[in-house]
C-alpha positions in Angstrom: 112.1 78.6 28.8 111.7 76.0 31.5 111.1 76.4 35.2 114.8 75.4 35.7 115.9 78.3 33.5 113.6 80.7 35.5 115.0 79.5 38.8 118.6 80.4 37.6 117.4 83.9 36.8 115.5 84.4 40.0 117.1 86.7 42.6 116.5 86.5 46.3 114.5 89.4 47.8 117.2 90.4 50.2 119.6 90.8 47.2 117.1 92.9 45.3 116.5 95.1 48.4 120.3 95.6 48.8 120.6 96.5 45.1 117.7 99.0 45.4 119.2 100.5 48.5 122.6 100.9 46.8 121.0 102.6 43.8 119.0 104.9 46.1 122.2 105.8 48.0 124.0 106.5 44.7 121.2 108.7 43.6 121.2 110.6 46.9 125.0 111.1 46.7 124.7 112.3 43.1 121.9 114.8 44.1 124.0 116.0 47.1 127.0 116.5 44.8 124.9 118.6 42.4 123.5 120.7 45.2 127.0 121.3 46.6 128.2 122.3 43.2 125.4 124.8 42.8 126.2 126.2 46.3 129.8 126.6 45.2 128.7 128.4 42.1 126.4 130.8 44.1 129.4 131.7 46.3 131.8 132.1 43.3 133.8 135.3 44.1 134.5 135.9 40.4 130.9 135.7 39.4 130.2 139.4 39.9 133.4 140.2 38.0 132.2 138.1 35.1 128.8 139.7 35.2 130.4 143.2 35.1 132.5 142.5 32.0 130.3 144.2 29.5 129.6 147.3 31.7 133.0 149.0 31.1 132.7 148.5 27.3 129.2 149.6 26.2 130.5 150.1 22.7 130.9 146.3 22.5 127.3 145.6 23.4 124.7 145.2 20.8 121.7 147.6 20.6 118.3 147.6 18.9 119.9 149.4 15.9 122.1 146.3 15.3 119.0 144.1 14.8 116.3 146.0 13.0 112.9 144.5 13.4 113.9 142.3 16.3 111.8 144.3 18.9 108.7 143.8 16.8 109.5 140.1 16.3 109.9 139.6 20.1 106.7 141.4 20.8 104.9 139.2 18.3 106.4 136.0 19.8 105.3 137.2 23.3 101.8 137.8 22.0 101.6 134.4 20.4 102.9 132.8 23.6 100.2 134.6 25.6 97.5 133.5 23.2 98.7 129.9 23.2 98.7 129.7 27.0 95.2 131.1 27.2 93.9 128.6 24.7 95.3 125.5 26.5 
């Protein structure tokens, strides 16, 4: 690659600054859109209805009897996690 080739690839500083500013603006807009979507979700009027779906039908919910040994397995996993975090 020659100096002439490099000069064709070179970009003026004001152009680079404008590109970085545009990228930063797009990033801020994307972040703002995500935050607004989260706000809309927090104010979702049907969210409490959705959360209450299993309550009127407890017979449809699983119990410990449906998964024998699962409680012991979860307790073991929690203990392993505690030990792992202490030994970091």
